[in-house]
ZAGU-914127 format. One record per residue (C-alpha): residue number from 1; residue in three letters; x, y, z. Coordinates in Angstrom, 3 decimals, decimal comma, always signed. Example, Ala and Ser with C-alpha at 12.3 -4.5 7.8 and 13.67 -1.06 7.14 Angstrom:
<sites>
pos_code_east_north_up
1_ala_+12,300_-4,500_+7,800;
2_ser_+13,670_-1,060_+7,140;
</sites>
This chain:
<sites>
pos_code_east_north_up
1_asn_+15,207_-29,397_-13,556;
2_leu_+18,767_-28,492_-14,132;
3_ile_+19,598_-31,820_-12,535;
4_asp_+16,628_-33,901_-13,777;
5_thr_+13,922_-33,176_-16,084;
6_asn_+12,172_-36,422_-15,920;
7_val_+12,632_-36,819_-19,581;
8_tyr_+15,051_-39,716_-19,680;
9_leu_+12,938_-42,468_-18,032;
10_val_+13,561_-46,113_-16,817;
11_asp_+10,915_-48,303_-15,661;
12_glu_+10,837_-50,376_-12,414;
13_asn_+12,392_-53,447_-14,347;
14_his_+15,220_-50,951_-15,414;
15_asn_+13,801_-51,128_-18,893;
16_pro_+14,233_-47,726_-20,980;
17_ile_+10,965_-45,853_-21,390;
18_thr_+12,887_-43,193_-23,411;
19_asp_+16,237_-43,601_-25,172;
20_pro_+19,347_-41,438_-24,800;
21_ser_+18,619_-39,552_-27,761;
22_val_+16,362_-37,277_-25,581;
23_thr_+19,351_-36,036_-23,863;
24_leu_+20,532_-34,156_-26,883;
25_gly_+17,697_-31,872_-27,292;
26_gln_+16,232_-28,797_-25,460;
27_his_+13,389_-29,177_-22,833;
28_asp_+11,284_-26,839_-21,274;
29_gly_+13,382_-24,019_-22,270;
30_phe_+16,608_-25,431_-21,181;
31_ala_+19,685_-25,742_-23,407;
32_gly_+19,833_-29,403_-22,483;
33_ile_+18,382_-32,168_-20,352;
34_gly_+19,068_-32,527_-16,636;
35_leu_+22,710_-33,008_-15,858;
36_ser_+22,244_-36,230_-14,027;
37_glu_+20,018_-37,721_-16,879;
38_tyr_+22,760_-36,731_-19,447;
39_thr_+25,477_-38,395_-17,398;
40_asn_+23,464_-41,558_-16,679;
41_ala_+22,459_-42,192_-20,156;
42_asn_+25,857_-41,574_-21,921;
43_phe_+28,516_-42,143_-19,274;
44_leu_+29,907_-44,925_-17,095;
45_ser_+31,302_-45,198_-13,621;
46_ser_+32,876_-47,944_-11,575;
47_asp_+29,672_-49,154_-10,173;
48_thr_+27,512_-48,770_-13,304;
49_met_+29,881_-50,438_-15,794;
50_phe_+27,596_-52,114_-18,445;
51_ser_+25,396_-53,019_-15,472;
52_ser_+21,762_-54,412_-15,994;
53_asp_+20,488_-51,918_-13,563;
54_tyr_+21,372_-49,369_-16,027;
55_pro_+20,247_-49,947_-19,641;
56_tyr_+22,451_-47,336_-21,189;
57_pro_+25,231_-47,248_-22,494;
58_arg_+25,106_-50,604_-23,874;
59_lys_+28,059_-52,865_-24,800;
60_glu_+26,288_-53,707_-27,968;
61_asp_+26,284_-50,278_-29,060;
62_cys_+30,066_-49,999_-28,869;
63_asn_+32,922_-50,628_-31,149;
64_val_+35,962_-52,163_-29,653;
65_phe_+39,390_-50,922_-30,778;
66_thr_+42,975_-51,040_-29,618;
67_glu_+45,515_-48,287_-29,142;
68_ile_+48,493_-47,340_-27,243;
69_pro_+47,529_-44,519_-24,919;
70_pro_+50,059_-41,712_-24,940;
71_asp_+50,575_-41,894_-21,316;
72_asp_+51,530_-45,412_-21,270;
73_ile_+55,240_-45,523_-20,644;
74_leu_+55,506_-49,274_-21,517;
75_gly_+53,726_-48,728_-24,844;
76_thr_+51,242_-51,520_-24,241;
77_glu_+48,214_-51,638_-26,371;
78_arg_+44,835_-51,314_-24,593;
79_lys_+41,322_-52,396_-25,742;
80_tyr_+38,649_-49,512_-25,523;
81_phe_+35,071_-49,513_-25,843;
82_ser_+33,713_-46,674_-28,055;
83_ser_+29,816_-45,850_-28,038;
84_thr_+29,966_-45,044_-31,729;
85_asn_+28,184_-48,154_-32,974;
86_gly_+24,566_-46,996_-32,810;
87_his_+24,355_-45,496_-29,213;
88_pro_+21,335_-43,128_-29,751;
89_gly_+22,674_-40,365_-27,234;
90_glu_+26,003_-38,614_-26,779;
91_gln_+28,836_-40,811_-28,185;
92_val_+32,036_-41,125_-26,453;
93_asn_+35,312_-42,546_-28,305;
94_his_+37,061_-43,718_-25,083;
95_leu_+33,998_-44,765_-23,099;
96_ala_+35,692_-47,565_-21,148;
97_val_+38,806_-49,749_-21,232;
98_ala_+39,165_-53,486_-20,763;
99_ser_+41,523_-55,089_-18,503;
100_thr_+44,160_-57,677_-19,733;
101_leu_+41,816_-60,350_-18,124;
102_tyr_+38,695_-59,339_-20,058;
103_ser_+39,459_-61,647_-22,915;
104_arg_+39,909_-64,580_-20,701;
105_arg_+36,926_-63,750_-18,709;
106_ser_+34,707_-63,650_-21,724;
107_ala_+36,206_-66,870_-23,132;
108_tyr_+35,760_-68,892_-20,035;
109_phe_+32,801_-67,136_-18,407;
110_pro_+30,656_-65,964_-21,379;
111_asp_+27,296_-65,992_-19,233;
112_glu_+28,872_-63,691_-16,496;
113_thr_+27,851_-60,215_-17,196;
114_glu_+28,124_-58,459_-13,862;
115_tyr_+31,304_-57,160_-12,455;
116_gln_+33,290_-57,513_-15,553;
117_pro_+36,922_-56,367_-15,769;
118_ile_+36,150_-53,007_-17,401;
119_gly_+37,081_-49,792_-16,219;
120_leu_+38,268_-46,183_-16,935;
121_asp_+41,643_-44,941_-17,418;
122_pro_+43,085_-41,371_-18,190;
123_ala_+42,174_-41,773_-21,945;
124_cys_+38,682_-42,384_-20,731;
125_his_+38,765_-39,380_-18,185;
126_arg_+40,012_-37,062_-20,994;
127_asp_+37,105_-37,921_-23,109;
128_tyr_+34,684_-37,625_-20,322;
129_ala_+36,197_-34,239_-19,171;
130_glu_+35,874_-32,857_-22,673;
131_lys_+32,100_-33,550_-22,604;
132_leu_+31,223_-33,340_-18,920;
133_ile_+33,256_-30,169_-17,744;
134_pro_+31,806_-27,627_-20,263;
135_lys_+28,503_-28,993_-19,533;
136_ala_+28,779_-28,739_-15,790;
137_val_+30,096_-24,994_-16,270;
138_gly_+27,217_-24,399_-18,529;
139_tyr_+24,748_-25,946_-16,129;
140_ala_+26,264_-23,948_-13,110;
141_ala_+25,956_-20,809_-14,946;
142_gly_+22,425_-21,720_-16,033;
143_phe_+21,747_-22,638_-12,291;
144_leu_+22,467_-19,131_-11,227;
145_lys_+20,876_-17,479_-14,160;
146_tyr_+17,685_-19,549_-13,612;
147_phe_+17,362_-18,727_-9,924;
148_phe_+18,006_-15,059_-10,607;
149_arg_+16,032_-14,765_-13,901;
150_gly_+13,008_-13,367_-12,295;
151_glu_+12,438_-9,767_-12,779;
152_ile_+9,725_-7,416_-11,776;
153_asp_+9,011_-3,788_-11,532;
154_leu_+6,452_-1,337_-10,219;
155_ile_+5,519_+1,205_-12,980;
156_pro_+2,870_+3,968_-13,255;
157_asp_-0,471_+2,790_-14,966;
158_lys_-0,517_+5,371_-17,886;
159_ser_-3,611_+3,844_-19,152;
160_thr_-5,653_+5,107_-16,231;
161_gly_-3,577_+8,037_-15,385;
162_tyr_-3,052_+7,209_-11,949;
163_gly_-1,943_+4,306_-9,759;
164_tyr_+0,529_+1,557_-10,743;
165_val_+0,918_-1,884_-12,458;
166_ile_+3,231_-4,729_-11,754;
167_gln_+5,427_-5,555_-14,831;
168_asn_+6,492_-9,090_-15,343;
169_lys_+9,825_-8,717_-17,242;
170_thr_+10,347_-12,458_-17,723;
171_asp_+9,454_-14,944_-20,438;
172_glu_+7,324_-17,159_-18,046;
173_glu_+4,067_-16,598_-16,351;
174_met_+4,053_-15,553_-12,814;
175_asp_+1,365_-17,035_-10,476;
176_gly_+1,443_-16,063_-6,865;
177_thr_+1,239_-13,394_-4,439;
178_phe_+2,980_-9,979_-4,270;
179_glu_+4,136_-8,265_-1,033;
180_leu_+5,349_-4,612_-0,526;
181_tyr_+7,991_-4,195_+2,167;
182_tyr_+9,795_-1,040_+3,780;
183_asp_+12,519_-0,324_+6,226;
184_asn_+11,481_+1,728_+9,216;
185_phe_+13,677_+4,071_+11,288;
186_glu_+15,174_+1,137_+13,243;
187_asp_+16,163_-0,525_+9,878;
188_ile_+13,650_-3,307_+10,519;
189_arg_+12,065_-4,432_+7,159;
190_lys_+8,250_-4,662_+7,688;
191_pro_+5,295_-5,291_+5,348;
192_val_+3,622_-2,262_+4,317;
193_pro_+0,303_-2,015_+6,302;
194_ile_-2,771_-3,434_+4,458;
195_glu_-4,641_+0,005_+4,809;
196_val_-2,367_+1,862_+2,656;
197_lys_-2,098_-1,041_-0,099;
198_pro_-4,364_-2,040_-2,785;
199_trp_-6,598_-5,001_-2,943;
200_leu_-3,942_-6,798_-4,965;
201_trp_-1,499_-7,393_-2,149;
202_lys_-1,641_-11,047_-0,436;
203_lys_-4,012_-12,287_-3,007;
204_arg_-3,308_-14,704_-5,807;
205_val_-2,343_-12,776_-9,031;
206_val_-1,382_-14,350_-12,455;
207_ile_+0,612_-12,043_-14,666;
208_pro_+1,502_-13,423_-18,224;
209_ala_+5,029_-13,437_-19,631;
210_asn_+6,175_-9,839_-20,379;
211_gly_+2,860_-8,686_-19,298;
212_thr_+1,381_-6,454_-16,501;
213_ser_-0,941_-6,858_-13,554;
214_gly_-4,250_-5,138_-13,191;
215_his_-4,399_-1,591_-11,718;
216_ile_-3,062_-1,070_-8,408;
217_asp_-3,788_+1,896_-6,003;
218_phe_-1,432_+3,151_-3,341;
219_trp_-2,440_+5,689_-0,658;
220_ala_-0,013_+6,746_+1,839;
221_glu_+3,439_+5,979_+3,343;
222_pro_+3,852_+4,344_+6,536;
223_asp_+4,451_+6,827_+9,316;
224_asp_+7,851_+5,187_+10,251;
225_ile_+9,372_+4,775_+6,783;
226_lys_+12,941_+5,475_+6,772;
227_glu_+13,438_+6,616_+3,358;
228_pro_+10,156_+8,072_+1,845;
229_gly_+9,259_+6,610_-1,596;
230_lys_+11,557_+3,560_-1,063;
231_phe_+9,788_+0,035_-1,020;
232_ile_+10,793_-3,633_-1,718;
233_leu_+8,443_-5,518_-4,153;
234_val_+8,494_-9,356_-3,572;
235_phe_+6,715_-12,048_-5,463;
236_tyr_+6,313_-15,631_-4,152;
237_gly_+4,896_-18,384_-6,212;
238_lys_+4,993_-20,242_-9,563;
239_leu_+7,649_-19,069_-12,031;
240_gly_+8,160_-21,418_-14,947;
241_leu_+8,696_-24,883_-13,356;
242_glu_+9,144_-23,633_-10,007;
243_gln_+5,923_-24,184_-7,940;
244_thr_+4,729_-23,753_-4,601;
245_gly_+4,721_-26,760_-2,360;
246_asn_+7,232_-28,453_-4,721;
247_leu_+7,974_-32,100_-3,791;
248_gly_+5,731_-31,875_-0,800;
249_leu_+8,330_-29,978_+1,141;
250_gly_+6,223_-26,866_+1,595;
251_leu_+8,413_-24,744_-0,414;
252_thr_+7,307_-21,208_-1,524;
253_gly_+8,467_-21,864_-5,167;
254_ala_+10,153_-18,860_-6,839;
255_val_+10,898_-15,760_-5,069;
256_val_+11,753_-12,517_-6,895;
257_gly_+12,482_-9,134_-5,345;
258_lys_+13,033_-5,574_-6,684;
259_val_+13,607_-2,172_-4,807;
260_val_+11,127_+0,068_-6,127;
261_asp_+10,443_+3,712_-6,010;
262_ile_+6,957_+5,302_-5,284;
263_pro_+7,977_+8,945_-5,131;
264_arg_+5,875_+11,762_-4,041;
265_val_+6,439_+14,414_-6,605;
266_ile_+3,451_+16,271_-5,565;
267_asn_+2,965_+17,485_-2,001;
268_ile_-0,612_+18,062_-0,701;
269_ser_-1,172_+20,457_+2,221;
270_leu_-3,920_+22,470_+3,722;
271_pro_-4,946_+25,607_+1,926;
272_asp_-5,360_+28,805_+3,820;
273_thr_-9,061_+28,093_+4,290;
274_gly_-7,637_+25,445_+6,875;
275_cys_-9,393_+22,361_+5,742;
276_tyr_-9,735_+20,164_+2,552;
277_ala_-13,388_+20,123_+2,906;
278_phe_-16,429_+21,470_+5,039;
279_thr_-20,154_+21,398_+5,055;
280_asp_-22,747_+22,657_+7,328;
281_lys_-25,463_+20,069_+6,013;
282_asp_-26,418_+18,159_+9,198;
283_pro_-28,639_+15,111_+9,368;
284_gly_-29,471_+15,909_+13,144;
285_leu_-31,452_+19,027_+12,179;
286_asp_-35,164_+19,260_+11,755;
287_ser_-36,148_+18,094_+8,358;
288_ala_-37,742_+21,739_+7,668;
289_asp_-34,129_+23,424_+8,284;
290_pro_-32,740_+24,405_+4,940;
291_arg_-29,459_+22,749_+6,070;
292_tyr_-31,023_+19,353_+6,904;
293_leu_-29,114_+16,587_+5,183;
294_glu_-31,428_+13,692_+4,402;
295_asp_-28,828_+10,864_+3,462;
296_pro_-25,351_+11,283_+4,869;
297_ser_-24,492_+7,999_+3,490;
298_ser_-24,601_+9,459_-0,220;
299_asn_-24,362_+13,136_+0,223;
300_gly_-22,110_+15,622_+2,323;
301_phe_-18,825_+17,323_+1,028;
302_asp_-19,350_+18,772_-2,334;
303_lys_-15,831_+20,163_-2,989;
304_ile_-12,409_+19,571_-1,950;
305_ile_-9,728_+22,365_-1,764;
306_leu_-5,928_+21,641_-1,813;
307_asn_-2,575_+23,469_-1,627;
308_val_-0,401_+21,479_-4,301;
309_asp_+3,196_+21,774_-4,519;
310_asn_+5,899_+20,318_-6,788;
311_ile_+8,615_+18,783_-4,640;
312_gly_+10,197_+16,638_-7,362;
313_ser_+13,848_+16,783_-8,317;
314_lys_+13,653_+16,516_-11,985;
315_gly_+12,257_+19,985_-13,036;
316_glu_+9,008_+21,599_-13,345;
317_leu_+5,434_+20,094_-13,816;
318_asp_+4,216_+21,911_-16,682;
319_asn_+1,244_+21,601_-19,146;
320_gly_-0,309_+18,590_-17,791;
321_thr_-3,626_+17,086_-16,631;
322_leu_-4,474_+16,717_-12,973;
323_lys_-6,885_+13,916_-11,487;
324_leu_-8,046_+13,789_-8,029;
325_ile_-8,794_+10,348_-6,516;
326_val_-10,614_+10,081_-3,154;
327_arg_-10,783_+6,783_-1,529;
328_tyr_-12,744_+6,079_+1,393;
329_arg_-14,886_+3,580_+3,463;
330_leu_-18,536_+4,114_+4,380;
331_gly_-19,839_+4,289_+7,724;
332_gln_-22,838_+2,049_+8,295;
333_gly_-24,375_+4,797_+10,694;
334_asp_-23,763_+7,684_+12,693;
335_gln_-19,993_+8,480_+12,717;
336_phe_-20,252_+11,449_+15,035;
337_gln_-20,835_+9,607_+18,498;
338_asn_-18,661_+7,384_+20,957;
339_pro_-18,073_+4,931_+19,405;
340_pro_-19,027_+5,648_+15,895;
341_glu_-21,091_+2,927_+14,039;
342_gly_-18,892_+0,272_+11,863;
343_thr_-17,676_+0,909_+8,611;
344_ser_-17,989_-0,958_+5,180;
345_glu_-15,508_-3,566_+4,325;
346_gly_-15,210_-2,566_+0,811;
347_val_-13,790_+0,846_-0,189;
348_tyr_-15,358_+3,338_-2,578;
349_tyr_-13,777_+5,937_-5,066;
350_ile_-14,441_+9,188_-6,363;
351_glu_-12,367_+10,562_-9,491;
352_lys_-12,407_+14,095_-10,741;
353_asp_-10,485_+15,783_-13,408;
354_tyr_-9,231_+19,319_-12,890;
355_pro_-11,113_+21,259_-15,625;
356_val_-8,046_+22,977_-17,139;
357_met_-4,271_+21,936_-17,833;
358_val_-2,118_+22,885_-15,016;
359_ala_+1,356_+23,985_-14,200;
360_ile_+2,813_+23,377_-10,594;
361_pro_+6,316_+25,357_-10,308;
362_arg_+8,477_+24,204_-7,596;
363_gly_+8,435_+25,972_-4,352;
364_thr_+5,130_+27,843_-5,219;
365_pro_+2,126_+25,968_-3,921;
366_gln_-1,071_+26,374_-6,032;
367_lys_-4,559_+26,381_-4,354;
368_met_-6,784_+24,004_-6,431;
369_glu_-10,494_+23,384_-5,984;
370_phe_-12,138_+20,128_-7,153;
371_asp_-15,887_+20,316_-7,641;
372_leu_-17,437_+16,974_-6,577;
373_gly_-20,709_+17,942_-8,017;
374_asp_-22,799_+14,911_-8,718;
375_thr_-20,520_+12,494_-6,902;
376_pro_-20,068_+14,172_-3,388;
377_leu_-18,203_+12,576_-0,523;
378_pro_-20,466_+11,295_+1,889;
379_leu_-20,659_+12,702_+5,309;
380_trp_-20,349_+9,328_+6,829;
381_ala_-17,189_+8,576_+4,780;
382_thr_-14,091_+7,149_+6,850;
383_asp_-10,632_+6,431_+6,181;
384_val_-10,352_+9,115_+3,563;
385_tyr_-7,277_+9,182_+1,446;
386_ile_-6,528_+11,768_-1,275;
387_thr_-4,291_+11,008_-4,283;
388_leu_-3,483_+13,502_-7,046;
389_ala_-2,254_+12,134_-10,254;
390_tyr_-0,489_+14,473_-12,778;
391_gln_+0,265_+13,536_-16,298;
392_gly_+2,276_+15,775_-18,703;
393_cys_+5,495_+17,434_-18,864;
394_tyr_+8,039_+16,847_-15,871;
395_gly_+11,496_+18,198_-16,613;
396_ser_+12,627_+16,305_-19,816;
397_asp_+9,893_+13,920_-19,637;
398_asp_+6,867_+14,925_-21,973;
399_asn_+4,417_+12,097_-20,726;
400_ala_+5,500_+11,668_-17,140;
401_leu_+2,852_+10,334_-14,415;
402_cys_+3,559_+11,975_-11,090;
403_phe_+1,772_+11,449_-7,787;
404_gly_+0,750_+13,085_-4,429;
405_phe_-0,715_+11,190_-1,496;
406_lys_-2,326_+12,475_+1,583;
407_asp_-3,949_+10,613_+4,507;
408_ala_-6,638_+13,157_+5,488;
409_ser_-8,221_+13,236_+8,659;
410_glu_-11,566_+11,878_+9,593;
411_pro_-14,639_+13,970_+8,767;
412_thr_-14,952_+15,631_+12,111;
413_ala_-17,810_+17,726_+13,779;
414_phe_-17,097_+21,185_+14,994;
415_gly_-19,768_+23,118_+16,763;
416_leu_-20,979_+26,760_+17,730;
417_leu_-23,277_+26,609_+20,794;
418_asn_-25,023_+29,688_+22,004;
419_phe_-25,325_+29,151_+25,803;
420_ala_-26,573_+32,870_+26,301;
421_asp_-29,934_+31,587_+27,416;
422_thr_-28,250_+30,731_+30,809;
423_ile_-26,142_+32,671_+33,303;
424_cys_-23,475_+31,702_+35,700;
425_leu_-24,002_+33,237_+39,053;
426_tyr_-21,871_+32,137_+42,116;
427_glu_-20,681_+29,237_+39,999;
428_thr_-24,175_+28,009_+39,310;
429_ile_-25,988_+27,822_+36,136;
430_tyr_-29,250_+29,525_+36,106;
431_asp_-31,814_+29,990_+33,238;
432_val_-31,927_+33,816_+32,442;
433_asn_-35,854_+33,522_+32,984;
434_asn_-35,261_+32,087_+36,427;
435_pro_-36,683_+34,662_+38,954;
436_ala_-33,824_+33,762_+41,270;
437_ala_-31,325_+34,826_+38,767;
438_lys_-33,230_+38,103_+37,860;
439_ala_-33,354_+38,690_+41,615;
440_met_-29,556_+38,194_+41,941;
441_gly_-28,857_+40,447_+38,918;
442_asp_-31,175_+43,252_+40,375;
443_leu_-28,334_+44,562_+42,692;
444_asp_-30,410_+47,607_+44,163;
445_gly_-33,547_+45,497_+44,511;
446_asp_-35,907_+48,031_+42,910;
447_gly_-37,485_+45,401_+40,460;
448_val_-35,657_+46,809_+37,532;
449_ile_-32,213_+45,567_+35,981;
450_glu_-30,422_+48,516_+34,902;
451_lys_-27,064_+49,451_+33,438;
452_gly_-24,486_+48,906_+36,153;
453_glu_-26,141_+45,867_+37,333;
454_trp_-25,657_+42,213_+36,294;
455_asp_-26,551_+41,159_+32,840;
456_val_-28,935_+38,339_+33,067;
457_phe_-30,434_+38,498_+29,837;
458_pro_-30,451_+36,123_+26,808;
459_his_-28,248_+37,165_+23,732;
460_asn_-28,545_+36,108_+20,143;
461_leu_-25,671_+35,826_+17,787;
462_val_-26,084_+37,672_+14,573;
463_glu_-24,096_+38,241_+11,408;
464_ile_-21,890_+35,147_+12,271;
465_asp_-18,757_+34,450_+10,219;
466_ile_-16,899_+31,044_+11,014;
467_ala_-13,513_+30,410_+9,419;
468_phe_-11,008_+27,637_+9,644;
469_met_-7,243_+28,596_+9,086;
470_thr_-3,733_+27,441_+9,176;
471_ala_-2,453_+30,263_+11,345;
472_pro_-4,373_+32,437_+14,002;
473_asn_-4,980_+35,215_+11,689;
474_tyr_-8,195_+36,779_+10,239;
475_ile_-9,175_+35,229_+6,732;
476_pro_-12,540_+35,602_+4,915;
477_ala_-15,212_+33,465_+6,529;
478_gln_-16,144_+30,199_+4,660;
479_asn_-19,467_+30,035_+6,390;
480_glu_-21,938_+33,064_+7,221;
481_tyr_-25,117_+32,853_+9,188;
482_asp_-27,642_+35,523_+9,950;
483_leu_-28,773_+34,333_+13,367;
484_leu_-27,985_+31,735_+15,970;
485_pro_-30,535_+32,208_+18,769;
486_ala_-30,016_+31,914_+22,559;
487_gly_-29,967_+28,293_+23,515;
488_glu_-29,308_+26,976_+20,058;
489_gly_-26,249_+25,513_+18,211;
490_leu_-24,936_+24,461_+14,877;
491_arg_-22,459_+22,031_+13,558;
492_leu_-19,765_+22,189_+10,849;
493_phe_-18,406_+19,096_+9,371;
494_val_-14,692_+19,353_+8,393;
495_ile_-11,905_+17,163_+6,704;
496_gly_-8,412_+18,484_+7,881;
497_asp_-4,928_+17,288_+8,208;
498_his_-3,716_+15,421_+11,200;
499_glu_-0,099_+16,241_+10,290;
500_glu_-0,843_+20,023_+10,538;
501_lys_-2,089_+22,184_+13,239;
502_gly_-5,190_+24,012_+12,590;
503_tyr_-7,314_+26,977_+13,988;
504_tyr_-10,828_+27,960_+13,892;
505_gly_-12,512_+31,202_+14,920;
506_ile_-15,812_+33,071_+14,865;
507_tyr_-16,562_+36,574_+14,045;
508_ser_-20,111_+37,797_+15,271;
509_arg_-22,230_+40,507_+16,641;
510_ile_-24,164_+40,033_+19,788;
511_lys_-27,745_+41,286_+19,963;
512_pro_-30,097_+41,257_+22,824;
513_ala_-32,810_+38,796_+22,649;
514_asp_-35,174_+40,429_+25,443;
515_asp_-36,643_+43,819_+24,958;
516_gln_-36,000_+44,702_+28,497;
517_asp_-32,258_+44,120_+28,117;
518_pro_-30,670_+47,638_+28,682;
519_phe_-27,087_+46,611_+27,861;
520_his_-27,458_+46,436_+23,964;
521_lys_-23,971_+44,819_+23,436;
522_phe_-22,463_+44,534_+20,110;
523_ile_-19,034_+43,384_+19,140;
524_leu_-17,776_+44,501_+15,834;
525_asn_-14,883_+44,046_+13,453;
526_glu_-12,967_+41,391_+15,629;
527_trp_-12,790_+37,818_+16,039;
528_thr_-14,566_+36,834_+19,112;
529_met_-12,870_+33,667_+19,458;
530_ile_-9,799_+31,810_+17,948;
531_ser_-8,804_+28,474_+18,999;
532_ser_-6,192_+25,942_+17,880;
533_met_-7,189_+22,137_+17,082;
534_ser_-5,970_+19,058_+16,127;
535_trp_-7,338_+16,401_+13,871;
536_thr_-7,742_+12,615_+14,254;
537_glu_-6,234_+10,285_+11,653;
538_asn_-8,243_+7,794_+9,702;
539_gln_-9,916_+5,128_+11,665;
540_tyr_-7,830_+2,201_+10,704;
541_gln_-4,091_+3,076_+11,471;
542_val_-1,072_+1,079_+12,156;
543_asn_-0,202_+1,474_+15,820;
544_ile_+3,517_+0,779_+16,287;
545_asp_+3,208_+0,174_+19,981;
546_thr_+0,533_-2,287_+19,322;
547_cys_+2,575_-4,100_+16,658;
548_lys_+5,326_-4,818_+19,110;
549_ile_+2,996_-6,609_+21,411;
550_asn_+0,879_-8,332_+18,882;
551_pro_+1,895_-8,215_+15,360;
552_asn_-1,506_-9,580_+14,329;
553_ala_-3,311_-6,544_+15,937;
554_cys_-1,249_-3,727_+14,380;
555_val_-4,105_-1,957_+12,704;
556_val_-6,374_-0,289_+15,261;
557_arg_-9,395_+1,795_+14,948;
558_gln_-9,064_+5,612_+15,758;
559_tyr_-11,804_+8,308_+15,944;
560_pro_-12,463_+11,674_+17,386;
561_ala_-13,769_+11,715_+20,868;
562_tyr_-17,081_+13,616_+20,840;
563_ser_-18,755_+15,460_+23,668;
564_thr_-22,353_+16,174_+23,765;
565_arg_-23,910_+19,571_+24,639;
566_met_-27,545_+20,853_+23,868;
567_gly_-27,984_+17,231_+22,621;
568_ile_-25,445_+17,932_+19,894;
569_asn_-22,207_+15,850_+19,340;
570_thr_-19,065_+17,822_+18,560;
571_tyr_-15,253_+17,151_+18,646;
572_lys_-14,165_+20,665_+19,019;
573_thr_-16,804_+23,465_+20,155;
574_ile_-16,998_+27,185_+20,355;
575_leu_-19,178_+28,030_+23,507;
576_phe_-20,806_+31,520_+23,637;
577_leu_-21,636_+32,208_+27,236;
578_asn_-23,009_+35,212_+29,133;
579_glu_-20,667_+36,969_+31,534;
580_val_-19,885_+35,566_+34,877;
581_his_-21,146_+37,085_+38,088;
582_pro_-19,811_+38,302_+40,454;
583_glu_-16,927_+39,423_+38,538;
584_gly_-13,940_+37,380_+39,081;
585_ser_-15,940_+34,178_+39,835;
586_ala_-15,045_+30,893_+38,259;
587_val_-16,638_+29,957_+34,834;
588_cys_-19,318_+27,249_+35,323;
589_ser_-18,683_+23,936_+33,524;
590_tyr_-21,133_+23,437_+30,387;
</sites>
């Protein structure tokens, strides 16, 4: 449109549809008409000299005058055409110059109007230059300004207290798609994976002039991002008169980019309780059990506990509000099996405000607990992302909006299984009630198993404490159980952090389950078992190696691998076993 706005128009018979007066006004926000239109309607050239193919400028709109041009060393008068006799557009004093043959040609061949002896001389060139050069310079500057006029930004959405909006900082509507890119460790620019981006990306979005988009959520940074918090926001589409597919050439239309910051001012990490959430409510139990969970698609985790730290560079987070946003998909069936059931295409959200104003000093993590109350996180939730949104004082800003992101692990099943209803003898598993086992335990063959012989009796676990922790140290238990009979097990469901190593342990007493048991073992005041563990990331993650082979299959589903014992599926399991006999024998495989 800087060249041709299609406002100055001529029909197929070279008759004007609009006259040159349109070349003097503003059109579609431009300071003038298209440069080619302005030139065509108001100026001449060697092959357009008062030609019938070009209706303007017209000879009848010209005055003819004579003068001696200043560069004529012979002092000869010349006859000039001046478009000052009614030309409706830009008027030029020295529009054209007639040759010395012009009068004779007109006198003897009055009907011959083509190829007249009329041209341009230095006086004409000076007048043309006075008009056209400033116009060309202005259009060149306008050209650059036009194609770099688009301006966008990604700013916090203070209307919701979390998330972002895209800001259109131009005077024209933006209609198209937005994409978010980042640079990886190898300096390769890549689109941010769809799983950590909101619904907005890659869909048509219309943002009015000087307006903002709808609310945008952002859940985590790609694992291979080179500069955390640094992204490139790109718009493709219609901006003003630039449209997609313009002229049938398959063009993208306008392209606008901006380097944006999505800084993590808040760091989220595991509390000393070793996990973000846990529950012992289990849909696999008998419905009469008080821990039975009737509907794992709507109930499960009733609180989330976080360590929250200020890692920003601009000062303290002081006297602000804190909001928890949990985003998840919902499993369409049992998620604690191999493989798990599929998940919902759509995502779900839980929002909870911290009940009091908070201060988060730098370098001093704060433990914060959010009661999910009447909106629990379902046990069958998958792809769990946690966002914290702080709004309040941050350094010198009294109304800052700061964020923390955490890609939490999958809800994962851990188990405690009491196999003390069996005994491993000579690397073979026997039921403790098996007469053969009893006979082997009766070393002196007197029909009575006594102290000093083999313990082939069942044992219950009582006064059980189970804890998850961030270091292999004793901490107060999160779960307490009075009794786990021999031959039974229980499950705990936990949400952890795949970026941090965790530990779990059991503190318990061992009690005989048979009145004939002479051993009466008890273990007091010590952790019976402490073991390390790792967590599994959310089910849909970007696999860099897969991307290199097939960019269309970058996002792969990951989930914990479960094993089945006692008919119970668990990811990590504490097994309580009777002692192996004879002493020094290999432990049987359970």
